[in-house]
C-alpha positions in Angstrom: 6.2 3.8 -20.7 6.4 2.5 -17.4 4.5 -0.6 -16.5 2.0 1.0 -14.2 1.2 3.3 -17.0 -2.5 4.8 -16.3 -3.1 6.7 -19.1 -2.8 3.4 -21.2 -4.7 2.0 -19.3 -7.6 5.3 -19.9 -6.6 4.8 -23.5 -7.8 0.9 -23.4 -11.0 2.4 -21.5 -11.7 5.4 -23.7 -11.7 2.9 -26.8 -13.9 0.3 -25.2 -16.9 2.9 -23.6 -16.6 5.0 -26.6 -18.0 2.9 -29.2 -14.5 2.5 -31.3 -14.1 -1.2 -30.2 -17.3 -2.3 -31.2 -17.1 -0.4 -34.8 -14.1 -2.1 -35.2 -15.3 -5.1 -34.6 -18.6 -5.2 -36.6 -17.0 -3.4 -39.4 -13.7 -5.3 -39.6 -12.6 -8.5 -41.9 -12.1 -11.8 -40.0 -8.3 -10.9 -38.6 -9.5 -7.9 -36.7 -12.2 -9.1 -35.1 -9.9 -12.2 -33.8 -8.0 -9.4 -32.7 -10.4 -8.1 -31.0 -11.6 -11.1 -29.3 -8.0 -12.4 -28.4 -7.3 -9.0 -26.7 -10.4 -9.1 -24.5 -9.8 -12.8 -23.5 -6.0 -11.8 -22.7 -6.9 -8.2 -20.9 -10.1 -10.9 -19.3 -6.7 -13.2 -17.9 -4.9 -9.8 -16.6 -7.7 -8.9 -15.0 -7.9 -11.8 -13.0 -4.2 -12.0 -12.4 -4.8 -8.2 -10.9 -7.5 -9.3 -8.7 -5.3 -12.0 -7.0 -2.3 -9.8 -6.9 -4.1 -6.9 -5.3 -5.7 -9.9 -2.8 -2.2 -10.9 -1.5 -0.8 -7.6 -1.4 -3.3 -5.9 0.7 -3.5 -9.5 2.7 0.2 -9.5 3.3 -0.2 -5.6 4.3 -2.7 -6.4 6.5 -1.0 -9.2 8.0 2.0 -7.6 8.7 0.3 -4.8 10.5 -1.7 -7.2 12.4 1.6 -9.0 13.4 3.0 -5.4 14.4 -0.2 -4.4 16.4 0.3 -7.6 18.4 3.8 -7.2 18.8 2.9 -3.6 20.5 0.5 -5.2 22.6 3.2 -7.7 24.4 
Protein backbone atom coordinates (compact mmCIF):
# COMPACT_ATOMS: atom_id res chain seq x y z
CA UNK A 1 0.00 0.00 0.00
CA UNK A 2 1.34 3.40 -0.96
CA UNK A 3 1.38 5.98 1.79
CA UNK A 4 -0.81 8.21 -0.36
CA UNK A 5 -3.38 5.45 -1.04
CA UNK A 6 -6.66 7.33 -1.37
CA UNK A 7 -8.68 4.10 -1.47
CA UNK A 8 -7.72 3.43 2.15
CA UNK A 9 -8.86 6.90 3.18
CA UNK A 10 -12.13 6.29 1.35
CA UNK A 11 -12.63 3.10 3.39
CA UNK A 12 -12.11 5.05 6.61
CA UNK A 13 -14.51 7.73 5.40
CA UNK A 14 -17.15 5.12 4.52
CA UNK A 15 -16.70 3.43 7.91
CA UNK A 16 -17.40 6.74 9.60
CA UNK A 17 -20.19 8.10 7.36
CA UNK A 18 -22.10 4.83 6.95
CA UNK A 19 -22.82 4.60 10.65
CA UNK A 20 -20.68 1.48 11.03
CA UNK A 21 -18.29 3.20 13.41
CA UNK A 22 -21.13 4.49 15.56
CA UNK A 23 -22.74 1.04 15.56
CA UNK A 24 -19.50 -0.63 16.60
CA UNK A 25 -18.99 1.96 19.31
CA UNK A 26 -22.53 1.66 20.68
CA UNK A 27 -22.53 -2.14 20.56
CA UNK A 28 -18.90 -2.86 21.33
CA UNK A 29 -17.33 -3.80 24.59
CA UNK A 30 -15.20 -1.36 26.56
CA UNK A 31 -12.02 -2.43 24.74
CA UNK A 32 -13.56 -1.78 21.31
CA UNK A 33 -14.89 1.60 22.44
CA UNK A 34 -11.45 2.63 23.65
CA UNK A 35 -9.90 1.46 20.35
CA UNK A 36 -12.35 3.61 18.41
CA UNK A 37 -11.74 6.65 20.61
CA UNK A 38 -7.95 6.22 20.32
CA UNK A 39 -8.30 5.84 16.55
CA UNK A 40 -10.31 9.05 16.31
CA UNK A 41 -7.89 10.93 18.54
CA UNK A 42 -4.96 9.81 16.40
CA UNK A 43 -6.86 10.67 13.23
CA UNK A 44 -7.52 14.19 14.53
CA UNK A 45 -3.82 14.59 15.40
CA UNK A 46 -2.90 13.46 11.89
CA UNK A 47 -5.42 15.90 10.40
CA UNK A 48 -3.66 18.74 12.22
CA UNK A 49 -0.32 17.54 10.87
CA UNK A 50 -1.78 17.25 7.36
CA UNK A 51 -3.10 20.80 7.55
CA UNK A 52 0.27 22.12 8.67
CA UNK A 53 2.08 20.13 5.98
CA UNK A 54 -0.26 21.34 3.25
CA UNK A 55 0.24 24.92 4.39
CA UNK A 56 4.02 24.51 4.29
CA UNK A 57 3.95 22.90 0.85
CA UNK A 58 1.63 25.52 -0.58
CA UNK A 59 3.52 28.40 1.04
CA UNK A 60 6.86 27.05 -0.17
CA UNK A 61 5.57 26.74 -3.74
CA UNK A 62 3.97 30.17 -3.56
CA UNK A 63 7.12 31.69 -2.09
CA UNK A 64 9.31 30.10 -4.76
CA UNK A 65 6.93 31.34 -7.46
CA UNK A 66 7.00 34.83 -5.95
CA UNK A 67 10.81 34.82 -5.98
CA UNK A 68 10.80 33.59 -9.56
CA UNK A 69 8.42 36.39 -10.59
CA UNK A 70 10.60 38.99 -8.83
CA UNK A 71 13.70 37.72 -10.62
CA UNK A 72 11.96 37.76 -13.99
CA UNK A 73 10.83 41.35 -13.50
CA UNK A 74 14.37 42.62 -12.80
